[in-house]
N, C-alpha and C positions, 0 to 999 in steps of 0.2 A: 504493499499499499504506500509505503514511504517513497519507494522508487517511482511509482506512478504519479504521486503528488509532485515529486521533483520534476518529472518529465513535463507535466502540465504547466508548472510554473515557467519552465524554460521555453516551452512553446508559446506561452502568453507574452513572455518578454520578446521573443523573436517576432511575434506579430506586431508588437508595439514598435519595434525597431523598423520593420518593413514599412509600416504605415507612415513613419516619420521621415523615411528616406526615399519613398516612392518605389520600393522593391529593388533598390540597388542600382539605379541607373538614371534617374531622370529628374528628380526635384523633390522639394520638400512637400510636406503635407500636414503641417501643424495647424490645428484650429486657431482662428484668431478672428476678431471682429473686422468687419469691412466698413470703410468710411474714409474720412480724410480725403487727400488728393487722389486716392485710388479710384474713386468714382465721382470726383468733383464736388463732393459735399463739404460742409465745414467741419465735420466731426473729426476727432483726433485719433481715430482707431488706427491700429497698425496694419501691416500688410499680411496678406494670406498667400500661402504657397511657399516658395523658396525664398526665405527671408534674406538669403545671402546675395540674392540678385538685385540688380538695381530696379527691376519691375518694369521699366520702360523699354520696349524692344528696340527703340532707336538709340539706346545708350544714354538717354537724357536722365535728369535727376528725378524723374517721377518716382513715386514710392511704390508703384506696382499694385500690390493688393491682389484681389481675386483675379484681376484681369490686366494682362499686358495691353489688350485692346482697350481696356477702360482706364488706363493710366493717363496721368496728365501728359500733355504733348511736349512739355519742356520748352515752349517757346519763350522768347525774350520779353513778351509783353504780359503784364499782369492780368490783362483782359482774358487771357487764355487759361482761365482757372478750371475749365472743364465742367463747371456747374451746368447740368443738363436742363434745369429749370422746368422739368416735364410736368411736375405736379402729379406724377403717377402715384396712386395710393392716397392722395389727399381727399378731403371731402368732395363728394359729388362724382367720384369715379365709379361707384357701385362695387368696389372691391369688398368681398365678404371678409369676416373675421376668422373663418375656419381655415386651417392650412389645406392646401391642395399640393399635388405632386405633379411636376413636369419633368419629362425626360426627352432629350433630343440633342441636336447639335446647336452650338452657338451660331446664330446667323446675324448677329448685330450687337451693337454696344450703345448704351444711352439710357439707362445704365447697363443692362444686359437684355438681349432679346433671344428668345428660344422658341422655335416654331412660330415666329411671328408675334409672340406674346412678350410685351415689354415689362420687365420687372424693375421696380425701384430697389436698389441694393444698398441704400444708406445705412441700414441697421442689420445687414446680413452677416452671418459668419460662414466660413467655408473651409474646404479642404481640397486643394489643388495639387495633384501629384503629377510627376513625370513631365513637368513643364516649368523650368526655372524662371521664365519670364511671365508666368501666369497664363490666364485664359487667352486663347486666340480663336479667330473665326474657324469653325468647323470642329472644334473639340466637343466630344460628347460630354453631357452634363446632366446632373439631376438638381432640380430646384425645388425647394419646399417653401410654401408660403401661400397666403390667400390670393385669390384672383377674382376678377369680375365674371359676370355670367356669360359674356360672349368671347372669353378667353383672348382679350386684347391687352389687358394690363393687370399687374399684380404687384405684390410686395414680397421680395425674396427674404426669407428669414435664414435660410441655409443653402449653400451652393456646394456641390461635390463634383469633382471631375478627376478622371484618371485615364491614361492611355489604355486601349483595349487589345492591342496586339503589338508585339515587338519581336523581330527576328529577321534572319536573312531571307531574301527572296529565293524561292526554289525554281519558279518557273513563271513565265509571263505569256499572256495571250492577248496580243494587241487588238486582234479582230473583236474579241469579246470585252475588251477593256478590263481585264482581270489578271490577277497574279496570285501566287500561292505562297503563304508563310506558315510554317509549322503545321502543315497539313490542312490549313484553312484556306478556302478560296475567297479572295478579296475582290469584290466587284466595285466599280466606280460609276459615277454618273456626272451630269452637268454640275452639280452642287458640290462635288468633291473639291476640297481646298488643297492645292499643291503648294506646300510651304516653301520649298526651295528647289523646285524642278518645274520645267515647262509642261510636264505631263508624264504619262506612263512610258512613252517612247524613249524618254531620257534615262529611265531606270535600268540598271544592269542586273542580271541574275547574280545572286550572292551578296548584293547590297543589303545592309541592315536598314530596315525601315521601322518607324514607329507610327502606328495607325490608330486613329480614333474612328469609331464607327458604330453602326446599328446592327446587331445580330439579326440574321434573316433565317432561312431554313438551316437545320443542323449542318455545321461545317462550312457555312457561308457568312461573310461579314460584309456589309455595305460600308465602304470607306467614306467618311465625312471630312477627314483631314489626313494628309500623308506628309511625313517628314523623314529625311534621311538622317541616320544616326551612326555613330561609331558602334562597333560590336559591343553588346551589352547583354544583361540578363534577360531571359525570355519572359514575355507576357502573352497570354493566350485567353481569348474570350470566346464563349460559345455555349451550346445547349448540351447538357449532360445526357449521354446515352450509354446504354450497356452498364449501368451501375452495378457494382459487385461490392456489397457492404462487408462481405467477409474478407475479400482480397484487398479492399480499400482501393479499387480502381474504377474508372469510368473513361469513356472516350469523348474527345472533343474533335470533331472532324476526322482527320486521319491519324490522330495521336492517341495513344493510351496514356492517361494521367494517373500516376500513383500518388495518392493523397494520404498514405499511411503515416507520414511524418509531418503533415500539413496542419496548420491552424485553420479552422473553419470560421468565417466571420460574415456577419451582416444579415443573417436570416431574420425575417420579420415573423412575429408571433410564434417563435420557437419551431417553425416548420423545418423538418430535416432535409438534408440533401436528397434529391429524388430525380429520376429521369424527367426531363423536360425543364429542369431548373437552368436558367442562364447564369453562368458564373464567369468571373475573371480569375485566372490562375497566374500566380507568380512562381518562378522557379529559379534555381541557381544555374542550371544547365540542362541541356537536352541531348538525349542519345537517340540514335535511329529509331523512330517509331514510338518513343516513350519519353514522357516528361515527368520528373520527380518534383512534385509541388511542395513549396514551403508555406504558401498561403492560398486558400480558396475562398474568394469573396462572392457573396450574392451580388449579381450585376445590377446596380441601381434598382433594388427591389421596389416593387409597386405595392401599395397597401390594398388589402382585400376587404377592409371593414365597410359595412353598408353605409352609404351616404357620403363616402369620401369622393372628393372631386379630383380628377386626374386628367392631364393632357400629355400625350406622348407621340413621338414619331417612330416609324419603324416600317418593316417590310411585311406585307400580308403573307400569312401562311394558313394552312388548314381551312381554305375558303370553301364554304358551303352555301354561299349567298350572303347578302348584306345583313342578315340576322344571325350569322354564325361565321365568325372568322377570328383569327388571332393576329395580334400585333405585339412584338417583343414577347411572345409566348403567352400574352394575356388575352383571355376570352373578350370578345367585343361583339356587341349587338348594335349594328348601325342601321337597322331597318327604319328608324325614325329620325336618322340624322340629316341635317342639311349638308348636302354633298356639293363641294366646289372644286375647281381645278380640272374638271372634265366630267363627262357623262358617267352616271352611276354604273353603267354596263362595263366601264373600264376597270372597275375594282376586281381584283382577283389576286391569286398567288403571285408573288414577285413584285407587286405594285408598292411603291413607297407612298405612305400616307401619313397624315397627322390626324389624330382623333382626340376628342375631348368629350367629357361627359361625367357621369356619376356612377360609382360602383354599387351594384345590387346583386346579392347572391354570388359574389365572385366574378361577375361579368360587368364590363364597362358598358353602361347604356349610353351610347354616344349621342350627343346632340349636334356634333359637327364632325365632318370627315372631309379633309382636304387632300386631293390627289396631288402628289408631288413628282412622281415619275412612273411611267408606264414602260415596261420593256419593249424595245423596238420602236417606240414612239417618242419617248423622252418626257420632258416636263419642266416646269418653271424652277429655276434657281433664284434665290433672292437673299441679298445681303444689305443691311442698312447700318449706317454709322451716324449718330447724332452727337454733335459736340463742336469743339472749337478747333480751328486749323492750327497746327504746329509744325515746326521743322520745315517751314515753307521755303522752297527754292523756285518752283514754277508750278503752273497748272499740272504739269506732268510729274511732279515730285514733291509731295507734301504728306502730312499724316493727320489723321483724326482719331482720337483715342489710342494713339501709338500705332495704328494700322497704316502702312504705306498705301497711298492713293495715287492712281493715274487718271487724270481728268483732262488730258491734252488731246484726246482724239477728236476727229471731226464730227462725230455723231453725238457728243455730249450735249445734253440740254441743260441750260442754266436758267433757273427761275428766281425772280426778284433781284436780278443783277447779272453781270457778265463775268467771264473768267478774270477780267482785270480787277475785280473786287476781292478775289482771293488774297489772303495774307494771314500772318500770325494773329490769332486772337479773334478771327472772324468766325461766327457761328454758322454751322452748315448742317444740312442733312444729305448724306451721300447715299445713293442707291446704285447697286451694281449687281451683276449676275455671275461673275467669274473671278476666282482668285488664282493667279498663276505666278509661280516664283515668288509667292508671298505678297503679291501686289493686287489690290482690288481695283479693277477697271470700272470707273464710274460711268453710269448711263445718265444719271441725273444729279445735279448739284442744286440744292435749294438753299438759299440764304434765309436764315431766320432772324 
């Protein structure tokens, strides 16, 4: 008994260490309040994430916080305070007082935008792992906090984010826009953010990549952000299959995961590991066909309590009609949902959607479903940044919330001014549909 107790203590300490260092390869993960210059508010709260980093992706003196994209822009004018002045969550917004859960990829800042829902982050706490400069466009994230009835605004109380896959590229299929890492097929679409490459064609087999994404069918992950990295410890996310509770193994895609020495973390309501559970696995090394886990985390677990509000993005699986489908492994009834982004007949397995509604009997009764990508057809990608211009050099080279922007193309539409009005401290709303080599190409620039 004493030996088992000692083992459990050591495993718990290992889990704490892993959570604080991001699994040995990517960044901090300590909890801290969010505020101050991190999101442009006047609070004095400290940074979230890797506190050793400057937090501003352009190397400026911004204090970072949850988001590199939400950091101060470091411009020389005091007008560029980053105060978004949105009023989100203030009286009259209709934001409820009950916490809701949102899961998806970051598609904007001001303060943070996930699945088109804009959260006020002035009082949020968070845990950002595997990202020394904080949140960036395309990173998967879970946000907890109250939202309004139409899922357009909310107040973030907590923000969690971590990489979903890390390892060497085994093979690439340019015709399908996919590649394989650790036995998992990674697919891409128009909304995939390429942080430091012009696209998949520039990636070589054997290159280590770190990927954020949305789990699809077992063994498949839809990439929302891709970064090149030095060789580092493996991370693997997917749906548990072939669980053997005696041998302490299961499979994720093409790999057998040995979890006999791993810490299990993050289950809601004490639910045990089971086939169909989506997990994130961290390991020290991988051998052919086998991964020895040191940490198995429930992947952004969604609450099942009746009356809970949730909104999340993912790939449709187990489709048997609008009244019976799954997104992120969660049962969804969208028979009464308002469907946008395409005709309802487009919904089916492999389609990327955003859903929102209320949980009842373990099923999300969706009031909205937005189609984001249909295989073979495509779909809309959308990124929005709301804040002040910083690090301004020209319309082709400036930053908003730390995110590099290119607005020098001939097709950019300027509203309430022209390109000549751009400059440090000027408040803008940038909208674009593509991030290549880490740069968001603007379609519209609206002066506020």
